[in-house]
C-alpha positions in Angstrom: 6.5 5.9 -6.5 6.1 6.9 -2.5 9.9 8.0 -1.5 9.0 9.0 2.3 11.0 6.1 3.3 14.1 7.3 1.6 13.9 10.5 4.2 14.9 8.2 6.9 17.9 6.9 5.4 19.9 10.6 4.6 23.1 8.6 6.7 23.1 5.5 4.6 23.0 7.5 1.3 25.7 9.8 2.2 27.8 6.8 3.4 27.2 5.7 0.0 27.8 8.7 -1.6 31.2 9.5 0.1 32.0 5.7 -0.2 31.7 5.8 -4.3 33.0 9.2 -4.3 36.1 7.6 -2.5 36.6 4.9 -4.6 36.5 6.8 -7.9 38.6 9.6 -6.6 41.2 6.9 -5.5 40.8 4.6 -8.9 40.9 7.4 -11.0 43.7 9.1 -9.3 46.4 6.4 -9.3 44.9 4.7 -12.5 46.2 5.3 -16.3 43.5 5.0 -19.2 44.0 1.6 -20.8 42.9 3.5 -24.5 39.9 2.9 -26.1 41.4 -0.3 -28.3 42.5 -2.3 -25.1 39.3 -2.0 -23.6 36.9 -5.2 -23.9 33.6 -3.6 -24.2 32.0 -6.8 -23.3 33.4 -7.2 -19.9 32.3 -3.3 -19.4 28.5 -4.1 -20.1 28.7 -7.3 -18.1 30.2 -5.7 -14.8 28.6 -2.3 -15.5 25.3 -3.7 -15.5 25.8 -5.3 -12.2 27.4 -3.0 -10.7 24.4 -0.5 -11.5 21.7 -3.5 -10.1 23.6 -3.7 -7.1 23.1 0.2 -6.4 19.4 -0.3 -7.4 19.2 -2.8 -5.3 20.4 -0.5 -2.7 17.9 2.2 -3.8 15.0 -0.2 -3.4 15.6 -1.7 0.0 15.6 2.2 0.8 13.0 2.9 -0.5 10.6 0.2 1.0 11.8 -0.3 4.6 12.0 1.5 7.6 15.3 2.1 9.8 16.4 -0.6 11.5 19.1 -3.6 12.4 17.8 -5.6 9.3 17.9 -2.6 6.8 21.6 -1.9 8.1 22.6 -5.4 7.6 21.0 -5.6 3.9 22.4 -2.0 3.1 25.8 -2.9 4.2 26.0 -6.1 2.2 25.3 -4.9 -0.5 27.3 -1.5 -0.2 30.5 -3.9 0.3 29.4 -6.2 -2.3 29.2 -2.9 -4.5 32.5 -1.6 -3.7 33.8 -4.8 -5.5 32.0 -4.3 -8.8 33.1 -0.9 -8.5 36.8 -1.6 -8.4 36.3 -4.2 -11.3 34.4 -2.2 -13.1 36.8 0.8 -13.4 39.5 -1.8 -14.0 38.1 -2.0 -17.8 39.2 1.4 -18.1 42.4 1.9 -16.4 45.5 0.0 -15.3 47.7 0.6 -12.4 51.8 1.1 -12.3 53.8 -1.3 -10.3 53.7 0.7 -6.8 49.5 0.9 -6.7 48.9 -2.6 -7.7 47.6 -3.4 -4.8 44.3 -1.5 -6.0 44.0 -4.5 -8.6 44.8 -6.8 -5.5 42.4 -5.7 -3.3 39.0 -5.7 -5.6 37.9 -9.2 -4.9 38.6 -8.8 -1.0 35.2 -7.1 -0.2 32.8 -9.3 -1.8 33.0 -12.2 0.6 32.3 -10.1 3.2 29.3 -8.7 1.8 27.7 -11.6 1.1 28.4 -13.0 4.5 26.5 -9.9 5.8 24.0 -10.1 2.9 23.3 -13.7 4.5 22.9 -12.7 7.5 20.6 -10.2 6.8 17.9 -12.3 4.6 18.0 -14.5 7.5 17.0 -11.7 9.8 14.6 -10.5 7.0 13.3 -14.3 6.9 12.7 -13.9 10.5 11.3 -10.5 10.9 8.5 -11.8 7.8 7.8 -15.0 9.9 6.9 -13.0 12.8 4.9 -10.2 11.0 2.8 -13.1 9.0 1.9 -14.6 12.9 1.1 -10.8 13.5 -1.6 -11.4 10.5 -2.6 -14.8 10.8 -3.4 -13.3 15.0 -5.5 -10.5 13.2 -7.4 -12.3 11.0 -8.3 -14.7 13.8 -9.1 -11.4 16.0 -11.1 -10.1 13.6 -13.3 -13.3 13.0 -13.6 -14.0 16.4 -15.0 -10.8 17.6 -17.5 -10.4 14.7 -15.4 -7.4 13.3 -16.0 -8.5 9.5 -19.4 -9.4 7.7 -19.9 -13.0 6.5 -21.8 -12.6 3.8 -20.0 -9.4 2.6 -16.6 -9.9 3.6 -17.0 -5.6 4.2 -16.4 -4.2 8.1 -19.3 -5.3 10.3 -21.7 -2.7 12.1 -20.1 -2.7 15.9 -16.1 -2.3 13.7 -17.4 0.8 12.1 -19.1 2.2 15.1 -16.2 1.7 16.9 -14.3 3.3 14.0 -16.2 6.9 14.0 -16.6 6.7 17.9 -12.5 6.5 17.6 -12.3 9.2 14.5 -15.0 11.8 16.9 -11.8 11.4 19.8 -9.3 12.3 17.3 -11.6 15.5 15.0 -9.6 18.1 16.8 -6.1 16.9 15.5 -7.1 16.6 11.8 -7.2 19.3 9.6 -10.5 18.4 7.2 -12.6 16.2 10.0 -14.6 13.1 8.3 -17.7 12.4 6.4 -20.0 9.6 6.6 -21.6 8.4 3.6 -24.9 5.7 3.7 -25.9 3.3 0.7 -29.1 1.6 0.5 -29.9 -0.7 -2.5 -33.4 0.3 -3.4 -36.0 -2.3 -3.7 -33.8 -5.2 -2.0 -37.0 -7.1 -0.3 -38.8 -7.3 -3.5 -35.9 -8.6 -5.0 -35.1 -11.7 -2.4 -38.8 -12.5 -2.5 -38.7 -12.5 -6.2 -34.6 -14.7 -6.7 -34.6 -16.1 -3.2 -32.3 -15.1 -0.6 -29.3 -17.0 -2.1 -29.3 -14.7 -5.1 -29.4 -11.7 -2.7 -26.4 -12.8 -1.0 -25.0 -12.8 -4.3 -26.0 -9.2 -5.4 -24.9 -8.2 -1.6 -21.3 -9.2 -2.4 -21.0 -7.8 -5.7 -22.3 -4.6 -4.7 -19.5 -5.1 -1.9 -16.9 -5.7 -4.4 -18.0 -2.5 -6.4 -17.8 -0.6 -3.7 -14.6 -1.2 -2.4 -13.0 -1.1 -6.2 -14.2 2.5 -6.2 -13.8 4.1 -2.6 -10.0 5.1 -2.0 -7.5 3.3 0.0 -7.9 4.9 3.2 -11.5 5.0 3.3 -13.3 2.1 5.3 -16.7 0.1 4.1 -18.5 -1.7 6.3 -22.4 -3.6 5.9 -24.2 -1.7 8.5 -27.6 -3.4 8.2 -29.0 -5.8 5.6 -29.0 -3.9 2.0 -27.5 -0.7 3.8 -23.7 0.0 3.7 -21.9 3.0 5.2 -18.1 4.5 4.2 -16.5 6.3 6.5 -14.5 9.2 4.6 -11.4 10.3 6.8 -10.0 13.5 6.5 -12.8 14.4 3.8 -14.6 17.7 3.7 -18.7 17.9 3.1 -17.9 19.1 -0.8 -15.3 16.5 -1.3 -17.6 14.0 -0.1 -20.0 14.6 -2.4 -17.8 14.7 -5.4 -16.9 10.8 -4.3 -20.4 9.7 -3.8 -21.5 10.9 -6.8 -18.7 9.0 -8.5 -19.1 6.0 -6.6 -23.1 5.9 -7.2 -22.1 6.3 -10.7 -20.4 3.2 -10.7 -22.8 1.3 -8.4 -25.7 2.2 -10.4 -23.6 1.0 -13.7 -22.7 -2.3 -12.7 -25.3 -5.0 -13.5 -25.9 -8.1 -11.6 -26.2 -11.2 -13.2 -28.0 -14.2 -11.8 -26.8 -17.7 -10.9 -28.1 -19.4 -13.6 -27.6 -16.1 -16.0 -31.3 -15.8 -16.7 -31.4 -12.4 -14.6 -29.4 -8.8 -15.4 -30.4 -6.5 -12.9 -29.1 -3.0 -12.5 -29.8 -1.8 -9.2 -31.1 2.1 -8.1 -29.1 3.5 -5.0 -30.1 5.9 -2.2 -27.6 7.8 -0.5 -27.0 10.1 2.3 -23.6 12.0 3.5 -22.7 13.9 7.1 -19.8 15.6 8.1 -18.7 15.4 11.4 -18.3 18.1 13.7 -17.1 18.3 17.3 -20.4 18.3 18.6 -21.2 14.7 17.2 -21.8 11.7 18.8 -21.7 8.1 17.2 -24.8 7.3 17.6 -26.1 10.8 16.9 -24.2 10.6 13.5 -25.4 7.1 12.4 -29.1 8.8 13.2 -28.6 11.6 10.7 -27.6 9.2 8.1 -30.5 7.2 8.6 -33.4 10.1 9.1 -31.5 11.4 5.8 -31.6 8.5 3.7 -35.6 8.4 4.6 -35.9 11.6 3.6 -33.7 11.2 -0.1 -35.9 8.1 -0.2 -39.2 9.8 0.0 -38.4 12.4 -2.1 -37.4 10.1 -5.0 -40.4 8.0 -4.2 -38.7 5.1 -3.8 -39.8 2.4 -1.1 -36.8 0.4 0.8 
């Protein structure tokens, strides 16, 4: 569970704690305990559960949202509703003298205001989501129109990978660990295409891409670089760590068994790799050239053709 957003809402959490503490102090100071026999435990369970759930909703809203107007509205609405529910819950345990009967009277007043605020908040949240969805559609269209994704594998395109390598090189002096690039190549892919046809070759590439995607980290970027060649960018990753990730990924790929469309062929692919770590002196073309040369060297060492 990522708690980073909670750090942004210290002031709201403080307000909630102060509000609940004040309510408990006020009601317990003026109230008198009813006695065990007078408590309706069925109501205690129901009202206590509702009170706890609104606190849980507040927690998850603050856990998942950045600071802003919509977050403040959601928090305010739920906090005010929780105030009513807390007063109602405490009423199950205490009673008030005639002079303090106003505490029982006001318990239902905050709830309608909280519901109004929640309604306004949900409307703005809906508008916010509509805007985000439109941005996502625009970004998807941008990727498609500018050919930033590969049509067969669904991965990033070679051009997009090059642009991201250039970007990472520009940011390299800000990074603690730099970044590494891993190239993966399916052995004997040309022979597979000649034997089984281009359609089966495309299917193999699609499933190969899926296995890579499932076995890399969330921050890693995968592209189909050319034909049966893939590149994985490993941000903030030193060479030693990249080598461990490479071994794990290759193991997953070589353990994967491809089945042809008619189920007549079961094929396990051999994978060639090369790995480089970027430095301040590198260029995009230089890094890609290093990857390609190391891949050719590794292929020759293992006695395999492309």
